C-alpha positions as CSV (number, residue, x, y, z in Angstrom):
1,M,-7.0,-0.5,26.3
2,A,-5.4,-1.1,22.9
3,T,-3.4,-4.0,21.5
4,I,-1.6,-4.5,18.2
5,R,-1.0,-8.1,17.0
6,A,1.2,-9.0,14.1
7,R,0.1,-11.8,11.7
8,K,2.4,-13.4,9.1
9,L,0.6,-14.0,5.8
10,A,1.0,-16.9,3.4
11,D,3.2,-14.8,1.1
12,G,5.6,-13.9,3.9
13,T,4.3,-10.3,4.5
14,V,3.1,-9.2,7.8
15,S,-0.2,-7.5,8.7
16,Y,-1.0,-5.7,11.9
17,T,-4.4,-5.8,13.6
18,A,-5.0,-3.0,16.1
19,Q,-7.8,-3.6,18.6
20,I,-9.4,-1.1,21.1
21,R,-11.5,-2.3,24.0
22,I,-13.1,0.2,26.5
23,K,-14.7,-0.8,29.8
24,R,-16.8,1.2,32.2
25,D,-17.5,-0.2,35.7
26,G,-16.1,-3.5,34.6
27,V,-18.5,-3.7,31.6
28,Q,-17.2,-3.5,28.0
29,V,-19.0,-0.7,26.3
30,Y,-17.0,-0.4,23.1
31,Q,-14.8,-2.5,20.9
32,E,-13.3,-2.0,17.4
33,S,-10.4,-3.2,15.3
34,Q,-8.6,-2.5,12.1
35,T,-6.0,-4.3,10.1
36,F,-3.1,-2.5,8.5
37,A,-0.1,-3.3,6.2
38,R,2.2,-1.2,8.3
39,K,2.8,-1.2,12.1
40,Q,3.2,2.6,12.1
41,A,-0.2,3.0,10.5
42,A,-1.8,0.8,13.2
43,Q,-0.1,2.7,16.0
44,A,-1.2,6.0,14.5
45,W,-4.7,4.8,14.2
46,V,-4.7,3.7,17.9
47,R,-3.5,7.1,19.0
48,R,-6.1,8.9,17.0
49,R,-9.0,6.7,17.9
50,E,-8.2,6.7,21.6
51,A,-8.0,10.5,21.5
52,D,-11.3,10.7,19.6
53,L,-13.0,8.2,22.0
54,D,-11.9,10.2,25.0
55,Q,-14.1,13.1,23.9
56,P,-17.6,13.6,25.6
57,G,-20.2,11.5,23.8
58,A,-17.7,9.8,21.5
59,I,-18.5,6.3,22.7
60,E,-22.2,6.8,22.0
61,R,-21.4,8.2,18.5
62,A,-19.0,5.4,17.8
63,N,-21.6,2.8,18.7
64,R,-23.8,4.2,16.0
65,K,-24.0,1.7,13.2
66,G,-22.1,3.3,10.3
67,I,-22.6,2.8,6.6
68,T,-19.8,0.7,4.9
69,V,-17.8,1.6,1.8
70,Q,-19.5,-1.4,0.2
71,D,-22.9,0.0,0.9
72,M,-21.9,3.4,-0.3
73,I,-20.6,2.0,-3.6
74,K,-23.8,0.0,-4.1
75,Q,-25.9,3.2,-3.6
76,Y,-23.6,5.1,-5.9
77,L,-23.9,2.5,-8.7
78,D,-27.7,2.3,-8.2
79,E,-28.0,6.1,-8.5
80,M,-25.7,6.4,-11.5
81,E,-27.6,3.6,-13.3
82,K,-30.7,5.8,-13.3
83,V,-28.8,8.4,-15.3
84,R,-26.5,6.4,-17.5
85,P,-24.4,3.2,-16.8
86,L,-20.8,3.8,-15.9
87,G,-17.9,2.7,-18.0
88,K,-17.0,-1.0,-17.5
89,T,-13.6,-0.1,-16.0
90,K,-15.0,2.2,-13.4
91,D,-17.9,-0.2,-12.6
92,A,-15.5,-3.2,-12.2
93,T,-13.0,-1.2,-10.1
94,L,-15.7,0.0,-7.7
95,N,-17.2,-3.5,-7.3
96,A,-13.7,-4.9,-6.6
97,I,-13.1,-2.2,-3.9
98,A,-16.5,-3.1,-2.4
99,A,-15.6,-6.7,-2.3
100,S,-12.2,-6.1,-0.6
101,D,-11.6,-5.8,3.2
102,F,-11.6,-2.0,2.7
103,G,-15.2,-2.3,1.6
104,Q,-16.2,-3.1,5.2
105,T,-14.8,0.2,6.5
106,V,-17.5,2.4,7.9
107,D,-17.9,6.0,6.9
108,S,-16.6,7.5,10.2
109,D,-13.4,5.5,9.9
110,I,-12.5,6.7,6.4
111,N,-9.5,8.9,6.8
112,S,-6.2,9.6,5.0
113,Q,-4.4,6.9,6.9
114,R,-6.9,4.2,5.9
115,L,-6.8,5.4,2.2
116,V,-3.0,5.4,2.1
117,D,-3.0,2.0,3.6
118,F,-5.5,0.8,1.0
119,A,-3.3,2.1,-1.8
120,L,-0.2,0.5,-0.4
121,W,-2.1,-2.8,0.0
122,R,-3.2,-2.6,-3.7
123,M,0.5,-2.2,-4.6
124,S,1.5,-5.1,-2.4
125,K,1.6,-8.7,-3.6
126,E,-1.4,-9.5,-1.4
127,G,-3.5,-6.7,-3.0
128,G,-2.7,-7.6,-6.6
129,G,0.8,-6.0,-7.0
130,V,-0.6,-3.2,-9.2
131,Q,1.4,-0.2,-10.4
132,P,1.0,3.1,-8.6
133,Q,-0.9,4.5,-11.5
134,T,-3.5,1.7,-11.1
135,A,-3.8,2.3,-7.4
136,G,-4.2,6.0,-8.2
137,N,-7.1,5.1,-10.6
138,D,-8.7,3.1,-7.8
139,L,-8.5,6.1,-5.5
140,A,-10.0,8.3,-8.2
141,H,-13.0,6.1,-8.7
142,L,-13.4,5.7,-5.0
143,G,-13.1,9.5,-4.6
144,A,-16.1,10.0,-6.9
145,V,-18.2,8.0,-4.4
146,L,-16.9,9.7,-1.3
147,S,-17.3,13.2,-2.8
148,I,-21.0,12.9,-2.8
149,A,-21.5,10.5,0.2
150,R,-21.5,13.3,2.7
151,P,-23.3,16.2,0.9
152,A,-25.8,13.9,-0.9
153,W,-26.5,11.2,1.7
154,G,-25.3,12.6,5.0
155,Y,-22.7,10.0,5.7
156,A,-19.8,10.8,8.1
157,V,-17.0,11.0,5.5
158,D,-14.0,13.3,6.1
159,P,-14.1,15.7,3.1
160,H,-10.3,16.1,3.3
161,A,-9.3,12.4,3.6
162,M,-8.7,11.8,-0.1
163,T,-6.8,15.0,-0.7
164,D,-4.6,14.3,2.3
165,A,-4.0,10.7,1.3
166,R,-2.8,11.7,-2.2
167,K,-0.4,14.2,-0.6
168,V,1.0,11.5,1.6
169,L,1.5,9.1,-1.3
170,R,3.3,11.8,-3.3
171,K,5.6,12.5,-0.3
172,L,6.3,8.7,-0.1
173,G,7.5,8.9,-3.7
174,Y,4.6,7.2,-5.5
175,N,3.5,8.7,-8.8
176,M,-0.2,7.9,-8.9
177,K,-0.8,9.8,-12.2
178,S,-1.5,7.7,-15.3
179,R,1.4,7.6,-17.6
180,E,0.9,9.1,-21.1
181,R,0.5,6.2,-23.6
182,D,2.4,6.6,-26.9
183,R,1.6,3.2,-28.5
184,R,0.6,3.3,-32.1
185,P,-0.1,0.3,-34.3
186,T,2.4,-0.5,-37.1
187,K,1.3,-1.2,-40.7
188,D,2.5,-4.8,-40.2
189,E,0.3,-5.2,-37.1
190,L,-2.7,-3.7,-38.8
191,D,-2.1,-6.0,-41.8
192,K,-2.1,-9.1,-39.5
193,L,-5.2,-7.9,-37.6
194,L,-7.3,-7.1,-40.6
195,K,-6.4,-10.4,-42.4
196,H,-7.5,-12.1,-39.2
197,F,-10.8,-10.3,-39.1
198,V,-11.4,-11.1,-42.8
199,G,-11.0,-14.8,-41.9
200,I,-13.5,-14.5,-39.1
201,L,-16.0,-12.8,-41.4
202,E,-15.6,-15.5,-44.0
203,R,-16.5,-18.1,-41.4
204,R,-19.2,-16.0,-39.6
205,P,-20.5,-13.3,-42.0
206,S,-22.9,-11.9,-39.3
207,S,-20.2,-11.4,-36.6
208,I,-18.9,-7.9,-35.8
209,N,-17.5,-6.4,-38.9
210,M,-14.2,-5.4,-37.2
211,L,-12.8,-4.3,-40.6
212,K,-15.3,-1.4,-40.7
213,V,-15.1,-0.7,-37.0
214,A,-11.3,-0.6,-36.8
215,G,-11.0,1.4,-40.0
216,F,-13.6,3.9,-38.8
217,A,-11.9,4.2,-35.4
218,L,-8.6,4.9,-36.9
219,F,-9.7,7.5,-39.5
220,S,-12.5,9.2,-37.4
221,T,-10.5,9.1,-34.0
222,R,-13.7,7.9,-32.3
223,R,-13.7,5.8,-29.1
224,Q,-15.3,2.4,-29.3
225,D,-18.3,3.3,-27.2
226,E,-18.9,6.5,-29.2
227,I,-18.8,4.4,-32.4
228,C,-21.6,2.2,-31.1
229,R,-23.7,5.1,-30.1
230,I,-23.7,7.1,-33.3
231,L,-27.1,7.1,-35.0
232,W,-28.0,7.6,-38.7
233,A,-30.2,10.5,-37.3
234,D,-27.0,12.0,-35.9
235,V,-25.3,12.4,-39.3
236,D,-25.0,15.8,-40.9
237,E,-24.6,15.0,-44.6
238,E,-24.0,18.5,-45.7
239,G,-21.4,19.3,-43.0
240,Q,-19.8,15.8,-43.2
241,R,-20.0,15.4,-39.4
242,V,-21.7,13.3,-36.7
243,L,-23.1,14.2,-33.4
244,V,-21.1,12.3,-30.7
245,R,-23.4,12.0,-27.7
246,D,-22.2,12.0,-24.1
247,M,-18.6,12.4,-25.2
248,K,-16.1,11.6,-22.5
249,N,-14.9,14.7,-20.7
250,P,-13.3,15.1,-17.2
251,G,-15.9,17.7,-16.1
252,Q,-18.9,16.4,-17.9
253,K,-20.1,13.4,-19.8
254,I,-23.8,13.1,-19.5
255,G,-25.3,15.6,-22.0
256,N,-21.9,16.4,-23.5
257,N,-23.0,16.1,-27.1
258,V,-20.4,17.3,-29.6
259,W,-20.5,17.7,-33.4
260,C,-17.3,16.2,-34.9
261,Y,-16.1,16.5,-38.4
262,V,-15.5,13.1,-40.2
263,P,-12.5,12.9,-42.5
264,D,-13.0,11.6,-46.0
265,E,-11.6,8.1,-45.3
266,A,-13.9,7.6,-42.2
267,W,-16.8,9.2,-44.1
268,N,-16.5,6.7,-46.9
269,I,-16.5,3.8,-44.4
270,L,-19.5,5.3,-42.6
271,Q,-21.4,5.6,-45.9
272,S,-20.6,2.0,-46.7
273,M,-22.6,0.7,-43.7
274,P,-26.2,-0.6,-44.4
275,K,-29.0,1.6,-43.1
276,E,-30.9,-1.3,-41.5
277,R,-30.7,-0.2,-37.9
278,A,-30.9,3.1,-36.0
279,E,-27.2,2.8,-35.1
280,I,-24.6,3.1,-37.9
281,F,-22.4,0.4,-36.2
282,P,-25.0,-1.6,-34.2
283,Y,-22.5,-3.6,-32.1
284,N,-21.8,-3.9,-28.4
285,S,-18.8,-1.9,-27.2
286,S,-17.6,-4.6,-24.9
287,S,-17.8,-7.2,-27.7
288,I,-15.6,-5.0,-29.9
289,S,-13.0,-4.8,-27.1
290,T,-13.1,-8.5,-26.6
291,A,-12.7,-9.2,-30.3
292,W,-9.8,-6.9,-30.5
293,A,-8.1,-8.3,-27.4
294,K,-8.6,-11.9,-28.6
295,A,-7.1,-11.1,-32.0
296,C,-4.0,-9.5,-30.5
297,K,-3.5,-12.4,-28.2
298,F,-3.9,-14.9,-31.0
299,L,-1.5,-13.0,-33.3
300,M,0.9,-12.4,-30.4
301,I,0.7,-8.6,-30.8
302,E,1.7,-7.2,-27.4
303,D,0.3,-4.2,-25.6
304,L,-2.0,-2.9,-28.4
305,H,-5.3,-1.5,-27.2
306,F,-8.3,-0.7,-29.5
307,H,-8.0,2.8,-28.0
308,D,-4.6,3.1,-29.6
309,L,-6.3,3.5,-33.0
310,R,-7.6,6.9,-31.7
311,H,-4.0,7.9,-30.8
312,D,-2.9,6.8,-34.2
313,G,-5.7,8.7,-35.9
314,V,-5.0,12.0,-34.1
315,S,-1.2,11.7,-34.6
316,R,-1.9,11.1,-38.3
317,L,-3.8,14.3,-38.7
318,F,-0.9,16.3,-37.3
319,E,1.5,14.4,-39.5
320,M,-0.6,15.6,-42.4
321,D,0.1,19.2,-41.2
322,W,-3.4,19.9,-39.8
323,D,-3.5,22.7,-37.3
324,I,-4.8,22.3,-33.7
325,P,-8.3,23.7,-34.3
326,R,-8.8,21.4,-37.3
327,V,-7.6,18.3,-35.5
328,A,-9.8,19.2,-32.5
329,S,-12.8,19.5,-34.8
330,V,-12.3,15.8,-35.5
331,S,-11.2,14.4,-32.2
332,G,-13.6,16.6,-30.0
333,H,-10.8,17.8,-27.7
334,R,-11.4,21.1,-26.1
335,D,-7.8,22.2,-25.3
336,W,-4.3,21.5,-26.5
337,N,-3.1,19.9,-23.2
338,S,-5.6,17.1,-23.6
339,L,-5.0,16.8,-27.4
340,R,-1.2,16.7,-26.8
341,R,-1.5,13.4,-24.9
342,Y,-2.8,11.8,-28.1
343,T,-0.1,13.1,-30.3
344,H,3.0,11.0,-31.0
345,L,4.4,11.9,-34.4
346,R,6.4,9.6,-36.7
347,G,6.9,11.8,-39.7
348,S,5.5,14.6,-41.8
349,R,3.2,12.9,-44.2
350,D,0.0,10.8,-44.3
351,P,1.2,7.3,-43.3
352,Y,-2.0,5.8,-44.8
353,Q,-1.7,7.4,-48.3
354,N,-2.7,4.9,-50.9
355,W,-3.2,2.3,-48.2
356,E,-4.7,-0.8,-50.0
357,W,-6.7,-1.8,-46.9
358,L,-8.8,1.3,-47.0
359,R,-10.3,0.3,-50.3
360,M,-10.9,-3.2,-49.1
361,I,-12.6,-1.9,-45.8
362,V,-14.9,0.4,-47.7
363,Q,-15.9,-2.3,-50.2
364,A,-16.3,-5.1,-47.6
365,T,-19.9,-6.4,-47.4
366,V,-21.8,-6.2,-44.1
367,S,-24.2,-8.7,-42.7
368,L,-26.0,-7.5,-39.6
369,G,-28.0,-10.7,-39.2
370,T,-31.4,-10.8,-37.4
371,N,-32.4,-8.6,-34.5
């Protein structure tokens, strides 16, 4: 017997809890319940589960103690940690999913309806009110876990659940794909930021030299975590290039080491760093991100990410009339479709020609402090 109960939440929305109880000879042999944001989803779940449980041996299988999404995520994170730590965004997203109500869903209950309902919940006020693109990223990170849960660990995960869920969400009109970002810093914004970083270095000389880091990011087009990983041993002086280890790539990251040409401006910044550590920029990637975000907030510069320096650097090379292969030799992109996302032109010349800050960045002293 199944029941569906509506419950009004504090924000005025309504959730629906569907409960199934099965008795044999007056004894309850099975019970389960699920909560949904939509009544239709609860009704569909009841119909499906009652049909499933009516099959021979279904009750016995259902009473098996399943593995939860939370446990799967923990196992995934533990396994990945042995190879290489995940990016902070993916790690934080997966931990947030594990801590949510959806994290208590057992493997056999993961289907397209539950995934759709989770995405809709994330977009609701109760779930954080995120944009469809953010909910899509949540599903992408969760999908990485589910894709190996069945073949690697033998968990009862429907291999088609995620694909079907994304199809349903598209049919419902939600664009789950990340929007292409076209934000580039202005000269005025960079002037404010670099002056701010100069002030910090005057007060705390051994703090992160954001002048060097930001300048190198812009002219080399390197990501912040890549910048922190480059070793002096990875520098090819003759070829004016560096080996970027584990470069981000949709199909491969671990072991994806790529030689990238370093333009003159970035090369001069690189050569101005002291050779006191194995790393050229011996800083923590997360600390760089924090320093950048705090500076933007203090200066009231809106919606400017450190990663936008990479966009600016790639776009600059095209504005200087570099062709695709030459730009890709710097950025590390493998195809034009990927490179195009980073290209947002403003003109047909080098916007940083005779830029006074470049000289100041190269000449700035660096104090790495003690280990």
